[in-house]
GUPATI-392119 format. One record per residue: residue in three letters; chain; x, y, z of N, C-alpha, C in turn. Coordinates in steps of 0.1 Angstrom, whole numbers, plus 5000, padded with zeros to 4 digits. Example, Ala and Ser with C-alpha at 12.3 -4.5 7.8 and 13.67 -1.06 7.14 Angstrom:
<nodes>
@code = ala, unit = A, n.c1 = 5132, n.c2 = 4943, n.c3 = 5078, ca.c1 = 5123, ca.c2 = 4955, ca.c3 = 5078, c.c1 = 5132, c.c2 = 4967, c.c3 = 5078
@code = ser, unit = A, n.c1 = 5128, n.c2 = 4978, n.c3 = 5071, ca.c1 = 5137, ca.c2 = 4989, ca.c3 = 5071, c.c1 = 5129, c.c2 = 5000, c.c3 = 5079
</nodes>
This chain:
<nodes>
@code = met, unit = A, n.c1 = 0813, n.c2 = 2823, n.c3 = 2709, ca.c1 = 0819, ca.c2 = 2819, ca.c3 = 2697, c.c1 = 0831, c.c2 = 2801, c.c3 = 2702
@code = lys, unit = A, n.c1 = 0833, n.c2 = 2791, n.c3 = 2700, ca.c1 = 0846, ca.c2 = 2785, ca.c3 = 2701, c.c1 = 0853, c.c2 = 2790, c.c3 = 2694
@code = asn, unit = A, n.c1 = 0864, n.c2 = 2789, n.c3 = 2697, ca.c1 = 0876, ca.c2 = 2794, ca.c3 = 2684, c.c1 = 0879, c.c2 = 2779, c.c3 = 2673
@code = ala, unit = A, n.c1 = 0881, n.c2 = 2782, n.c3 = 2662, ca.c1 = 0879, ca.c2 = 2767, ca.c3 = 2651, c.c1 = 0897, c.c2 = 2758, c.c3 = 2653
@code = asn, unit = A, n.c1 = 0912, n.c2 = 2767, n.c3 = 2658, ca.c1 = 0921, ca.c2 = 2771, ca.c3 = 2660, c.c1 = 0923, c.c2 = 2760, c.c3 = 2676
@code = tyr, unit = A, n.c1 = 0917, n.c2 = 2762, n.c3 = 2681, ca.c1 = 0917, ca.c2 = 2752, ca.c3 = 2695, c.c1 = 0907, c.c2 = 2742, c.c3 = 2697
@code = lys, unit = A, n.c1 = 0905, n.c2 = 2742, n.c3 = 2683, ca.c1 = 0898, ca.c2 = 2721, ca.c3 = 2684, c.c1 = 0908, c.c2 = 2708, c.c3 = 2678
@code = leu, unit = A, n.c1 = 0903, n.c2 = 2696, n.c3 = 2681, ca.c1 = 0908, ca.c2 = 2689, ca.c3 = 2676, c.c1 = 0904, c.c2 = 2687, c.c3 = 2667
@code = lys, unit = A, n.c1 = 0906, n.c2 = 2682, n.c3 = 2651, ca.c1 = 0898, ca.c2 = 2680, ca.c3 = 2641, c.c1 = 0897, c.c2 = 2665, c.c3 = 2639
@code = lys, unit = A, n.c1 = 0888, n.c2 = 2659, n.c3 = 2638, ca.c1 = 0888, ca.c2 = 2645, ca.c3 = 2637, c.c1 = 0894, c.c2 = 2636, c.c3 = 2627
@code = ile, unit = A, n.c1 = 0900, n.c2 = 2647, n.c3 = 2621, ca.c1 = 0915, ca.c2 = 2634, ca.c3 = 2604, c.c1 = 0927, c.c2 = 2634, c.c3 = 2614
@code = tyr, unit = A, n.c1 = 0926, n.c2 = 2636, n.c3 = 2630, ca.c1 = 0936, ca.c2 = 2636, ca.c3 = 2637, c.c1 = 0935, c.c2 = 2627, c.c3 = 2654
@code = lys, unit = A, n.c1 = 0920, n.c2 = 2620, n.c3 = 2652, ca.c1 = 0913, ca.c2 = 2612, ca.c3 = 2662, c.c1 = 0915, c.c2 = 2598, c.c3 = 2655
@code = ile, unit = A, n.c1 = 0909, n.c2 = 2590, n.c3 = 2662, ca.c1 = 0907, ca.c2 = 2574, ca.c3 = 2654, c.c1 = 0893, c.c2 = 2572, c.c3 = 2663
@code = lys, unit = A, n.c1 = 0886, n.c2 = 2568, n.c3 = 2661, ca.c1 = 0874, ca.c2 = 2575, ca.c3 = 2657, c.c1 = 0865, c.c2 = 2560, c.c3 = 2657
@code = ser, unit = A, n.c1 = 0875, n.c2 = 2552, n.c3 = 2650, ca.c1 = 0867, ca.c2 = 2536, ca.c3 = 2648, c.c1 = 0872, c.c2 = 2524, c.c3 = 2657
@code = ser, unit = A, n.c1 = 0858, n.c2 = 2514, n.c3 = 2659, ca.c1 = 0864, ca.c2 = 2505, ca.c3 = 2664, c.c1 = 0872, c.c2 = 2493, c.c3 = 2661
@code = lys, unit = A, n.c1 = 0867, n.c2 = 2497, n.c3 = 2650, ca.c1 = 0882, ca.c2 = 2484, ca.c3 = 2638, c.c1 = 0896, c.c2 = 2487, c.c3 = 2647
@code = val, unit = A, n.c1 = 0900, n.c2 = 2501, n.c3 = 2636, ca.c1 = 0909, ca.c2 = 2511, ca.c3 = 2642, c.c1 = 0912, c.c2 = 2506, c.c3 = 2654
@code = phe, unit = A, n.c1 = 0905, n.c2 = 2508, n.c3 = 2665, ca.c1 = 0912, ca.c2 = 2505, ca.c3 = 2680, c.c1 = 0919, c.c2 = 2491, c.c3 = 2680
@code = gln, unit = A, n.c1 = 0907, n.c2 = 2482, n.c3 = 2675, ca.c1 = 0913, ca.c2 = 2466, ca.c3 = 2683, c.c1 = 0923, c.c2 = 2462, c.c3 = 2675
@code = arg, unit = A, n.c1 = 0925, n.c2 = 2468, n.c3 = 2660, ca.c1 = 0940, ca.c2 = 2465, ca.c3 = 2652, c.c1 = 0949, c.c2 = 2474, c.c3 = 2656
@code = val, unit = A, n.c1 = 0954, n.c2 = 2485, n.c3 = 2667, ca.c1 = 0958, ca.c2 = 2490, ca.c3 = 2669, c.c1 = 0963, c.c2 = 2477, c.c3 = 2683
@code = tyr, unit = A, n.c1 = 0947, n.c2 = 2477, n.c3 = 2694, ca.c1 = 0954, ca.c2 = 2472, ca.c3 = 2699, c.c1 = 0960, c.c2 = 2458, c.c3 = 2695
@code = ser, unit = A, n.c1 = 0955, n.c2 = 2452, n.c3 = 2687, ca.c1 = 0961, ca.c2 = 2438, ca.c3 = 2690, c.c1 = 0974, c.c2 = 2432, c.c3 = 2683
@code = thr, unit = A, n.c1 = 0977, n.c2 = 2443, n.c3 = 2673, ca.c1 = 0989, ca.c2 = 2448, ca.c3 = 2666, c.c1 = 1002, c.c2 = 2456, c.c3 = 2667
@code = gly, unit = A, n.c1 = 0997, n.c2 = 2464, n.c3 = 2684, ca.c1 = 1003, ca.c2 = 2471, ca.c3 = 2671, c.c1 = 1013, c.c2 = 2475, c.c3 = 2691
@code = arg, unit = A, n.c1 = 1023, n.c2 = 2476, n.c3 = 2688, ca.c1 = 1032, ca.c2 = 2476, ca.c3 = 2704, c.c1 = 1029, c.c2 = 2486, c.c3 = 2713
@code = arg, unit = A, n.c1 = 1032, n.c2 = 2477, n.c3 = 2723, ca.c1 = 1030, ca.c2 = 2490, ca.c3 = 2740, c.c1 = 1044, c.c2 = 2495, c.c3 = 2740
@code = val, unit = A, n.c1 = 1039, n.c2 = 2502, n.c3 = 2750, ca.c1 = 1052, ca.c2 = 2514, ca.c3 = 2762, c.c1 = 1042, c.c2 = 2517, c.c3 = 2774
@code = leu, unit = A, n.c1 = 1044, n.c2 = 2514, n.c3 = 2780, ca.c1 = 1045, ca.c2 = 2516, ca.c3 = 2800, c.c1 = 1049, c.c2 = 2529, c.c3 = 2804
@code = asp, unit = A, n.c1 = 1043, n.c2 = 2532, n.c3 = 2812, ca.c1 = 1045, ca.c2 = 2542, ca.c3 = 2820, c.c1 = 1034, c.c2 = 2538, c.c3 = 2834
@code = asp, unit = A, n.c1 = 1032, n.c2 = 2542, n.c3 = 2847, ca.c1 = 1027, ca.c2 = 2545, ca.c3 = 2857, c.c1 = 1009, c.c2 = 2545, c.c3 = 2859
@code = tyr, unit = A, n.c1 = 1016, n.c2 = 2564, n.c3 = 2845, ca.c1 = 1003, ca.c2 = 2567, ca.c3 = 2846, c.c1 = 0995, c.c2 = 2563, c.c3 = 2830
@code = gly, unit = A, n.c1 = 0998, n.c2 = 2555, n.c3 = 2824, ca.c1 = 0996, ca.c2 = 2556, ca.c3 = 2807, c.c1 = 0999, c.c2 = 2543, c.c3 = 2803
@code = val, unit = A, n.c1 = 0994, n.c2 = 2542, n.c3 = 2795, ca.c1 = 1001, ca.c2 = 2527, ca.c3 = 2782, c.c1 = 0994, c.c2 = 2538, c.c3 = 2766
@code = phe, unit = A, n.c1 = 1008, n.c2 = 2537, n.c3 = 2759, ca.c1 = 1005, ca.c2 = 2533, ca.c3 = 2742, c.c1 = 1006, c.c2 = 2523, c.c3 = 2731
@code = tyr, unit = A, n.c1 = 0998, n.c2 = 2525, n.c3 = 2728, ca.c1 = 0998, ca.c2 = 2510, ca.c3 = 2720, c.c1 = 1001, c.c2 = 2523, c.c3 = 2704
@code = ile, unit = A, n.c1 = 1014, n.c2 = 2515, n.c3 = 2701, ca.c1 = 1015, ca.c2 = 2520, ca.c3 = 2685, c.c1 = 1019, c.c2 = 2514, c.c3 = 2681
@code = leu, unit = A, n.c1 = 1005, n.c2 = 2516, n.c3 = 2667, ca.c1 = 1012, ca.c2 = 2510, ca.c3 = 2653, c.c1 = 1016, c.c2 = 2522, c.c3 = 2633
@code = pro, unit = A, n.c1 = 1026, n.c2 = 2519, n.c3 = 2628, ca.c1 = 1024, ca.c2 = 2526, ca.c3 = 2619, c.c1 = 1017, c.c2 = 2523, c.c3 = 2606
@code = ser, unit = A, n.c1 = 1018, n.c2 = 2532, n.c3 = 2602, ca.c1 = 1007, ca.c2 = 2536, ca.c3 = 2597, c.c1 = 1005, c.c2 = 2543, c.c3 = 2582
@code = arg, unit = A, n.c1 = 0994, n.c2 = 2539, n.c3 = 2571, ca.c1 = 1000, ca.c2 = 2548, ca.c3 = 2563, c.c1 = 0997, c.c2 = 2563, c.c3 = 2556
@code = asp, unit = A, n.c1 = 0989, n.c2 = 2565, n.c3 = 2563, ca.c1 = 0983, ca.c2 = 2574, ca.c3 = 2569, c.c1 = 1000, c.c2 = 2586, c.c3 = 2568
@code = gln, unit = A, n.c1 = 0985, n.c2 = 2597, n.c3 = 2561, ca.c1 = 1000, ca.c2 = 2609, ca.c3 = 2564, c.c1 = 0998, c.c2 = 2613, c.c3 = 2571
@code = thr, unit = A, n.c1 = 0991, n.c2 = 2614, n.c3 = 2576, ca.c1 = 0983, ca.c2 = 2625, ca.c3 = 2597, c.c1 = 0982, c.c2 = 2615, c.c3 = 2611
@code = val, unit = A, n.c1 = 0992, n.c2 = 2614, n.c3 = 2615, ca.c1 = 0994, ca.c2 = 2610, ca.c3 = 2624, c.c1 = 0979, c.c2 = 2608, c.c3 = 2635
@code = lys, unit = A, n.c1 = 0974, n.c2 = 2599, n.c3 = 2636, ca.c1 = 0962, ca.c2 = 2599, ca.c3 = 2648, c.c1 = 0965, c.c2 = 2587, c.c3 = 2657
@code = met, unit = A, n.c1 = 0953, n.c2 = 2596, n.c3 = 2664, ca.c1 = 0956, ca.c2 = 2594, ca.c3 = 2682, c.c1 = 0939, c.c2 = 2589, c.c3 = 2687
@code = gly, unit = A, n.c1 = 0938, n.c2 = 2577, n.c3 = 2698, ca.c1 = 0927, ca.c2 = 2573, ca.c3 = 2700, c.c1 = 0931, c.c2 = 2571, c.c3 = 2715
@code = phe, unit = A, n.c1 = 0915, n.c2 = 2573, n.c3 = 2722, ca.c1 = 0920, ca.c2 = 2583, ca.c3 = 2737, c.c1 = 0908, c.c2 = 2572, c.c3 = 2748
@code = ala, unit = A, n.c1 = 0914, n.c2 = 2569, n.c3 = 2757, ca.c1 = 0910, ca.c2 = 2547, ca.c3 = 2759, c.c1 = 0912, c.c2 = 2556, c.c3 = 2777
@code = val, unit = A, n.c1 = 0895, n.c2 = 2560, n.c3 = 2782, ca.c1 = 0897, ca.c2 = 2557, ca.c3 = 2801, c.c1 = 0887, c.c2 = 2554, c.c3 = 2802
@code = gly, unit = A, n.c1 = 0889, n.c2 = 2535, n.c3 = 2815, ca.c1 = 0881, ca.c2 = 2523, ca.c3 = 2814, c.c1 = 0872, c.c2 = 2534, c.c3 = 2826
@code = lys, unit = A, n.c1 = 0860, n.c2 = 2522, n.c3 = 2825, ca.c1 = 0850, ca.c2 = 2525, ca.c3 = 2832, c.c1 = 0853, c.c2 = 2524, c.c3 = 2851
@code = lys, unit = A, n.c1 = 0862, n.c2 = 2520, n.c3 = 2852, ca.c1 = 0866, ca.c2 = 2517, ca.c3 = 2862, c.c1 = 0873, c.c2 = 2526, c.c3 = 2874
@code = leu, unit = A, n.c1 = 0878, n.c2 = 2534, n.c3 = 2862, ca.c1 = 0890, ca.c2 = 2550, ca.c3 = 2871, c.c1 = 0877, c.c2 = 2563, c.c3 = 2874
@code = gly, unit = A, n.c1 = 0863, n.c2 = 2558, n.c3 = 2870, ca.c1 = 0856, ca.c2 = 2564, ca.c3 = 2873, c.c1 = 0841, c.c2 = 2569, c.c3 = 2866
@code = asn, unit = A, n.c1 = 0836, n.c2 = 2578, n.c3 = 2873, ca.c1 = 0815, ca.c2 = 2583, ca.c3 = 2868, c.c1 = 0823, c.c2 = 2583, c.c3 = 2848
@code = ala, unit = A, n.c1 = 0816, n.c2 = 2590, n.c3 = 2843, ca.c1 = 0812, ca.c2 = 2597, ca.c3 = 2832, c.c1 = 0821, c.c2 = 2605, c.c3 = 2832
@code = val, unit = A, n.c1 = 0813, n.c2 = 2616, n.c3 = 2844, ca.c1 = 0821, ca.c2 = 2628, ca.c3 = 2848, c.c1 = 0833, c.c2 = 2630, c.c3 = 2848
@code = val, unit = A, n.c1 = 0843, n.c2 = 2621, n.c3 = 2855, ca.c1 = 0859, ca.c2 = 2619, ca.c3 = 2848, c.c1 = 0857, c.c2 = 2616, c.c3 = 2844
@code = arg, unit = A, n.c1 = 0861, n.c2 = 2603, n.c3 = 2839, ca.c1 = 0862, ca.c2 = 2597, ca.c3 = 2821, c.c1 = 0862, c.c2 = 2608, c.c3 = 2814
@code = asn, unit = A, n.c1 = 0856, n.c2 = 2617, n.c3 = 2811, ca.c1 = 0851, ca.c2 = 2634, ca.c3 = 2799, c.c1 = 0863, c.c2 = 2636, c.c3 = 2798
@code = his, unit = A, n.c1 = 0865, n.c2 = 2645, n.c3 = 2816, ca.c1 = 0871, ca.c2 = 2654, ca.c3 = 2812, c.c1 = 0888, c.c2 = 2644, c.c3 = 2818
@code = thr, unit = A, n.c1 = 0895, n.c2 = 2639, n.c3 = 2815, ca.c1 = 0899, ca.c2 = 2634, ca.c3 = 2815, c.c1 = 0906, c.c2 = 2629, c.c3 = 2801
@code = lys, unit = A, n.c1 = 0893, n.c2 = 2621, n.c3 = 2798, ca.c1 = 0900, ca.c2 = 2621, ca.c3 = 2775, c.c1 = 0898, c.c2 = 2644, c.c3 = 2779
@code = arg, unit = A, n.c1 = 0892, n.c2 = 2650, n.c3 = 2779, ca.c1 = 0891, ca.c2 = 2667, ca.c3 = 2771, c.c1 = 0907, c.c2 = 2668, c.c3 = 2781
@code = leu, unit = A, n.c1 = 0915, n.c2 = 2664, n.c3 = 2787, ca.c1 = 0930, ca.c2 = 2674, ca.c3 = 2791, c.c1 = 0936, c.c2 = 2662, c.c3 = 2782
@code = met, unit = A, n.c1 = 0935, n.c2 = 2645, n.c3 = 2781, ca.c1 = 0950, ca.c2 = 2645, ca.c3 = 2770, c.c1 = 0945, c.c2 = 2645, c.c3 = 2760
@code = arg, unit = A, n.c1 = 0933, n.c2 = 2647, n.c3 = 2749, ca.c1 = 0933, ca.c2 = 2648, ca.c3 = 2737, c.c1 = 0940, c.c2 = 2665, c.c3 = 2735
@code = glu, unit = A, n.c1 = 0940, n.c2 = 2678, n.c3 = 2747, ca.c1 = 0946, ca.c2 = 2692, ca.c3 = 2748, c.c1 = 0962, c.c2 = 2691, c.c3 = 2744
@code = ile, unit = A, n.c1 = 0964, n.c2 = 2679, n.c3 = 2756, ca.c1 = 0982, ca.c2 = 2676, ca.c3 = 2751, c.c1 = 0983, c.c2 = 2673, c.c3 = 2737
@code = tyr, unit = A, n.c1 = 0975, n.c2 = 2663, n.c3 = 2733, ca.c1 = 0974, ca.c2 = 2654, ca.c3 = 2719, c.c1 = 0975, c.c2 = 2665, c.c3 = 2712
@code = arg, unit = A, n.c1 = 0971, n.c2 = 2680, n.c3 = 2714, ca.c1 = 0966, ca.c2 = 2690, ca.c3 = 2703, c.c1 = 0975, c.c2 = 2695, c.c3 = 2700
@code = thr, unit = A, n.c1 = 0982, n.c2 = 2699, n.c3 = 2715, ca.c1 = 0992, ca.c2 = 2711, ca.c3 = 2711, c.c1 = 1001, c.c2 = 2700, c.c3 = 2712
@code = lys, unit = A, n.c1 = 1009, n.c2 = 2688, n.c3 = 2705, ca.c1 = 1025, ca.c2 = 2680, ca.c3 = 2706, c.c1 = 1024, c.c2 = 2676, c.c3 = 2697
@code = arg, unit = A, n.c1 = 1006, n.c2 = 2674, n.c3 = 2684, ca.c1 = 1005, ca.c2 = 2669, ca.c3 = 2676, c.c1 = 1019, c.c2 = 2672, c.c3 = 2662
@code = pro, unit = A, n.c1 = 1016, n.c2 = 2685, n.c3 = 2664, ca.c1 = 1034, ca.c2 = 2690, ca.c3 = 2654, c.c1 = 1046, c.c2 = 2685, c.c3 = 2657
@code = leu, unit = A, n.c1 = 1041, n.c2 = 2676, n.c3 = 2662, ca.c1 = 1065, ca.c2 = 2674, ca.c3 = 2664, c.c1 = 1060, c.c2 = 2665, c.c3 = 2666
@code = phe, unit = A, n.c1 = 1056, n.c2 = 2656, n.c3 = 2660, ca.c1 = 1053, ca.c2 = 2639, ca.c3 = 2660, c.c1 = 1062, c.c2 = 2639, c.c3 = 2643
@code = lys, unit = A, n.c1 = 1071, n.c2 = 2629, n.c3 = 2646, ca.c1 = 1080, ca.c2 = 2625, ca.c3 = 2631, c.c1 = 1078, c.c2 = 2613, c.c3 = 2622
@code = lys, unit = A, n.c1 = 1065, n.c2 = 2607, n.c3 = 2629, ca.c1 = 1059, ca.c2 = 2592, ca.c3 = 2624, c.c1 = 1048, c.c2 = 2592, c.c3 = 2617
@code = gln, unit = A, n.c1 = 1046, n.c2 = 2587, n.c3 = 2608, ca.c1 = 1027, ca.c2 = 2588, ca.c3 = 2607, c.c1 = 1026, c.c2 = 2575, c.c3 = 2613
@code = val, unit = A, n.c1 = 1018, n.c2 = 2573, n.c3 = 2620, ca.c1 = 1021, ca.c2 = 2565, ca.c3 = 2635, c.c1 = 0995, c.c2 = 2562, c.c3 = 2640
@code = his, unit = A, n.c1 = 0997, n.c2 = 2558, n.c3 = 2643, ca.c1 = 0979, ca.c2 = 2554, ca.c3 = 2653, c.c1 = 0982, c.c2 = 2552, c.c3 = 2664
@code = val, unit = A, n.c1 = 0983, n.c2 = 2557, n.c3 = 2674, ca.c1 = 0985, ca.c2 = 2558, ca.c3 = 2690, c.c1 = 0975, c.c2 = 2553, c.c3 = 2700
@code = ile, unit = A, n.c1 = 0974, n.c2 = 2551, n.c3 = 2706, ca.c1 = 0959, ca.c2 = 2549, ca.c3 = 2716, c.c1 = 0970, c.c2 = 2552, c.c3 = 2727
@code = trp, unit = A, n.c1 = 0960, n.c2 = 2565, n.c3 = 2732, ca.c1 = 0966, ca.c2 = 2559, ca.c3 = 2753, c.c1 = 0956, c.c2 = 2562, c.c3 = 2756
@code = val, unit = A, n.c1 = 0958, n.c2 = 2551, n.c3 = 2767, ca.c1 = 0944, ca.c2 = 2549, ca.c3 = 2776, c.c1 = 0960, c.c2 = 2552, c.c3 = 2790
@code = ala, unit = A, n.c1 = 0947, n.c2 = 2557, n.c3 = 2794, ca.c1 = 0952, ca.c2 = 2563, ca.c3 = 2811, c.c1 = 0944, c.c2 = 2549, c.c3 = 2823
@code = arg, unit = A, n.c1 = 0960, n.c2 = 2553, n.c3 = 2831, ca.c1 = 0955, ca.c2 = 2548, ca.c3 = 2844, c.c1 = 0953, c.c2 = 2553, c.c3 = 2853
@code = lys, unit = A, n.c1 = 0946, n.c2 = 2547, n.c3 = 2861, ca.c1 = 0937, ca.c2 = 2558, ca.c3 = 2874, c.c1 = 0954, c.c2 = 2567, c.c3 = 2884
@code = arg, unit = A, n.c1 = 0970, n.c2 = 2561, n.c3 = 2882, ca.c1 = 0972, ca.c2 = 2582, ca.c3 = 2889, c.c1 = 0972, c.c2 = 2587, c.c3 = 2878
@code = leu, unit = A, n.c1 = 0968, n.c2 = 2590, n.c3 = 2865, ca.c1 = 0961, ca.c2 = 2605, ca.c3 = 2857, c.c1 = 0945, c.c2 = 2609, c.c3 = 2858
@code = val, unit = A, n.c1 = 0942, n.c2 = 2601, n.c3 = 2864, ca.c1 = 0932, ca.c2 = 2606, ca.c3 = 2869, c.c1 = 0927, c.c2 = 2616, c.c3 = 2873
@code = thr, unit = A, n.c1 = 0930, n.c2 = 2617, n.c3 = 2891, ca.c1 = 0940, ca.c2 = 2626, ca.c3 = 2900, c.c1 = 0953, c.c2 = 2636, c.c3 = 2893
@code = ala, unit = A, n.c1 = 0954, n.c2 = 2634, n.c3 = 2881, ca.c1 = 0967, ca.c2 = 2643, ca.c3 = 2881, c.c1 = 0966, c.c2 = 2656, c.c3 = 2877
@code = asn, unit = A, n.c1 = 0974, n.c2 = 2667, n.c3 = 2876, ca.c1 = 0970, ca.c2 = 2681, ca.c3 = 2872, c.c1 = 0973, c.c2 = 2681, c.c3 = 2857
@code = ile, unit = A, n.c1 = 0972, n.c2 = 2691, n.c3 = 2849, ca.c1 = 0971, ca.c2 = 2694, ca.c3 = 2842, c.c1 = 0986, c.c2 = 2694, c.c3 = 2827
@code = ser, unit = A, n.c1 = 1003, n.c2 = 2690, n.c3 = 2838, ca.c1 = 1011, ca.c2 = 2691, ca.c3 = 2836, c.c1 = 1019, c.c2 = 2681, c.c3 = 2842
@code = met, unit = A, n.c1 = 1013, n.c2 = 2674, n.c3 = 2845, ca.c1 = 1016, ca.c2 = 2658, ca.c3 = 2847, c.c1 = 1011, c.c2 = 2657, c.c3 = 2836
@code = tyr, unit = A, n.c1 = 1000, n.c2 = 2656, n.c3 = 2828, ca.c1 = 0993, ca.c2 = 2650, ca.c3 = 2817, c.c1 = 1003, c.c2 = 2651, c.c3 = 2811
@code = glu, unit = A, n.c1 = 1016, n.c2 = 2667, n.c3 = 2808, ca.c1 = 1019, ca.c2 = 2667, ca.c3 = 2794, c.c1 = 1031, c.c2 = 2659, c.c3 = 2798
@code = arg, unit = A, n.c1 = 1037, n.c2 = 2660, n.c3 = 2813, ca.c1 = 1048, ca.c2 = 2654, ca.c3 = 2813, c.c1 = 1052, c.c2 = 2637, c.c3 = 2810
@code = val, unit = A, n.c1 = 1041, n.c2 = 2625, n.c3 = 2809, ca.c1 = 1034, ca.c2 = 2620, ca.c3 = 2806, c.c1 = 1034, c.c2 = 2612, c.c3 = 2790
@code = phe, unit = A, n.c1 = 1023, n.c2 = 2625, n.c3 = 2788, ca.c1 = 1027, ca.c2 = 2626, ca.c3 = 2769, c.c1 = 1040, c.c2 = 2628, c.c3 = 2766
@code = asp, unit = A, n.c1 = 1048, n.c2 = 2636, n.c3 = 2768, ca.c1 = 1061, ca.c2 = 2641, ca.c3 = 2766, c.c1 = 1073, c.c2 = 2622, c.c3 = 2771
@code = arg, unit = A, n.c1 = 1066, n.c2 = 2613, n.c3 = 2776, ca.c1 = 1074, ca.c2 = 2605, ca.c3 = 2784, c.c1 = 1075, c.c2 = 2590, c.c3 = 2778
@code = leu, unit = A, n.c1 = 1057, n.c2 = 2585, n.c3 = 2777, ca.c1 = 1056, ca.c2 = 2584, ca.c3 = 2765, c.c1 = 1055, c.c2 = 2580, c.c3 = 2754
@code = ala, unit = A, n.c1 = 1060, n.c2 = 2596, n.c3 = 2751, ca.c1 = 1066, ca.c2 = 2596, ca.c3 = 2736, c.c1 = 1071, c.c2 = 2592, c.c3 = 2730
@code = thr, unit = A, n.c1 = 1085, n.c2 = 2600, n.c3 = 2741, ca.c1 = 1102, ca.c2 = 2595, ca.c3 = 2737, c.c1 = 1103, c.c2 = 2584, c.c3 = 2737
@code = lys, unit = A, n.c1 = 1094, n.c2 = 2574, n.c3 = 2752, ca.c1 = 1104, ca.c2 = 2562, ca.c3 = 2753, c.c1 = 1096, c.c2 = 2554, c.c3 = 2733
@code = ala, unit = A, n.c1 = 1086, n.c2 = 2556, n.c3 = 2732, ca.c1 = 1081, ca.c2 = 2554, ca.c3 = 2718, c.c1 = 1090, c.c2 = 2555, c.c3 = 2705
@code = gly, unit = A, n.c1 = 1097, n.c2 = 2567, n.c3 = 2707, ca.c1 = 1109, ca.c2 = 2571, ca.c3 = 2692, c.c1 = 1092, c.c2 = 2577, c.c3 = 2689
@code = leu, unit = A, n.c1 = 1084, n.c2 = 2586, n.c3 = 2688, ca.c1 = 1081, ca.c2 = 2592, ca.c3 = 2676, c.c1 = 1082, c.c2 = 2606, c.c3 = 2681
@code = trp, unit = A, n.c1 = 1098, n.c2 = 2609, n.c3 = 2687, ca.c1 = 1095, ca.c2 = 2628, ca.c3 = 2682, c.c1 = 1103, c.c2 = 2625, c.c3 = 2670
</nodes>
C-alpha cells in the first residue's frame, strides 16, 4: 500500500484547462534552459502548480516520467513558498534527459528568479 504522506494532494495541483490558459495568458514568465515557470498571483490560500511536458519531448512514457519527477520536486519544496500563486512548470528538452538532482537545481533556480521563496 502506498503511503499517503508521499503523495501530492489534488488541492496543490492545477487541473483545469481554464486555469492553465489564464496563467499562460496573463502570468509572467521566468525562463531557464531546462524549463519555464508561468506565475500568476492567486487569492487562494494555497500554492498550486501545474506541469506541462510537450509531445515534442518524447513519447507518453518519457512525458509521464518527466512529470512524475517534476511533481516530486514540487511536493518536497512546496512548504518553502512564501506567496499564494499559481505556477505552471513547463519542461524543455534538456530536462527530459536530466537526473533528479538537476530537476531540483532547475526548480530552485526558477523559484529564486521568480521570487517565490
